[in-house]
C-alpha positions in Angstrom: 70.9 -81.3 88.3 68.6 -78.4 89.4 71.4 -75.9 88.8 72.0 -77.3 85.2 68.3 -76.9 84.4 68.3 -73.4 85.8 71.3 -72.5 83.7 69.7 -73.9 80.5 66.4 -72.0 81.3 68.4 -68.7 81.8 70.4 -69.1 78.6 67.2 -70.0 76.6 65.4 -67.0 78.1 68.3 -64.7 77.3 68.5 -65.9 73.7 64.7 -65.5 73.2 64.7 -61.9 74.6 67.8 -61.0 72.6 66.2 -62.2 69.3 63.0 -60.3 70.1 65.0 -57.1 70.9 67.0 -57.4 67.6 63.8 -57.9 65.6 62.1 -54.9 67.3 65.2 -52.8 66.7 65.3 -53.8 63.0 61.5 -53.0 62.6 62.1 -49.5 64.2 65.0 -48.8 61.9 62.9 -49.9 58.9 60.0 -47.7 60.0 62.2 -44.7 60.6 63.9 -45.1 57.2 60.6 -45.3 55.4 59.3 -42.2 57.1 62.5 -40.3 56.4 62.3 -41.2 52.7 58.6 -40.3 52.5 59.3 -36.9 54.1 61.9 -36.2 51.4 59.5 -37.2 48.6 56.8 -34.9 50.0 59.4 -32.1 50.2 60.5 -32.8 46.6 56.8 -32.8 45.5 56.0 -29.5 47.1 59.3 -27.6 46.6 60.1 -26.5 43.1 61.6 -23.4 41.6 61.2 -22.4 37.9 64.9 -21.5 37.8 65.9 -25.0 38.9 62.9 -27.0 37.6 64.9 -29.6 35.7 67.1 -30.5 38.7 64.1 -30.4 41.1 62.2 -32.8 38.9 65.2 -35.1 38.5 65.5 -35.2 42.3 61.8 -36.3 42.5 62.3 -39.0 39.9 65.4 -40.4 41.6 63.2 -41.1 44.6 60.4 -42.8 42.6 59.7 -46.2 41.2 56.9 -48.2 39.5 53.7 -46.6 38.4 54.4 -43.2 40.0 57.7 -42.9 38.3 56.3 -44.0 34.9 53.3 -41.6 35.1 55.5 -38.7 36.3 58.1 -39.3 33.6 55.4 -39.4 30.9 54.2 -36.0 31.9 57.6 -34.5 32.7 58.0 -32.1 29.9 54.6 -30.5 30.2 55.0 -30.2 34.0 58.3 -28.5 33.6 57.0 -26.2 30.9 54.1 -25.1 33.1 56.4 -24.5 36.1 58.7 -22.3 33.9 55.9 -20.4 32.1 54.1 -19.5 35.3 57.4 -18.8 37.2 56.4 -21.2 40.0 58.3 -21.1 43.2 57.0 -23.4 46.0 58.5 -24.2 49.3 57.2 -27.2 51.2 57.5 -28.2 54.8 56.4 -31.5 56.3 54.5 -30.8 59.5 53.6 -34.4 60.5 54.3 -37.9 59.2 53.4 -41.3 60.5 53.2 -44.9 59.4 49.8 -46.2 58.5 51.2 -49.8 58.0 54.4 -51.4 57.1 55.9 -54.8 56.3 59.4 -55.8 55.1 59.0 -54.2 51.6 56.0 -51.9 51.5 55.1 -48.9 53.8 52.1 -46.7 53.7 53.0 -43.3 55.1 50.5 -40.4 55.8 51.9 -36.9 55.8 50.7 -33.4 56.5 52.5 -30.8 54.3 52.4 -27.0 54.0 53.6 -25.3 50.9 54.0 -21.6 50.1 53.2 -21.2 46.4 54.3 -18.2 44.4 53.7 -17.8 40.6 52.6 -15.2 38.1 49.0 -15.3 39.4 49.9 -15.2 43.1 53.0 -13.1 43.4 52.7 -12.5 47.2 52.5 -16.2 47.9 49.7 -18.4 49.2 50.0 -21.1 51.9 48.5 -24.4 50.9 48.0 -27.4 53.1 48.0 -31.0 51.8 47.5 -34.4 53.3 49.3 -37.1 51.4 49.3 -40.8 51.4 52.5 -42.3 50.0 53.2 -45.9 49.2 56.9 -46.6 49.6 58.7 -49.7 48.3 61.9 -51.0 49.8 64.5 -52.0 47.2 67.4 -54.5 47.5 69.9 -51.8 48.5 67.6 -50.9 51.5 66.4 -47.6 49.9 62.7 -46.6 50.1 61.3 -45.2 46.8 57.8 -43.8 46.3 55.5 -45.9 44.0 52.2 -44.1 44.7 51.1 -40.7 45.8 47.5 -39.8 46.8 46.3 -36.5 47.9 43.8 -37.0 50.7 40.8 -34.6 50.8 
């Protein structure tokens, strides 16, 4: 009898710990995926070349959703025109990224980004540092898309 009770307790304990481990592993994967997607969005926002502006902007739009996508799409032509007229070349680099908070479908990611900016006014280049707060939304296919971008002072 005591042996049967011990076996039941061991099996139950194993099941509970196994479920907790699986849930923790899934949460870690979700967090890592959200941060990776946010890093890519930040790079897409801070890396543009007047020679490839249309493709660069399309890459940004493909990673966007909701209000951010709508707002950016509405201003797309004027943005691309400014980039081309001023011969803008920017190269971004994400230096830090972390999760502020996350649930199953929404993640708030904070990023530190450096970008070297060259244009007709700054031909030698100028390094700029940005802090960004991105809201990422998880879609049915598991992809994370940006729905809001805030530049933090």
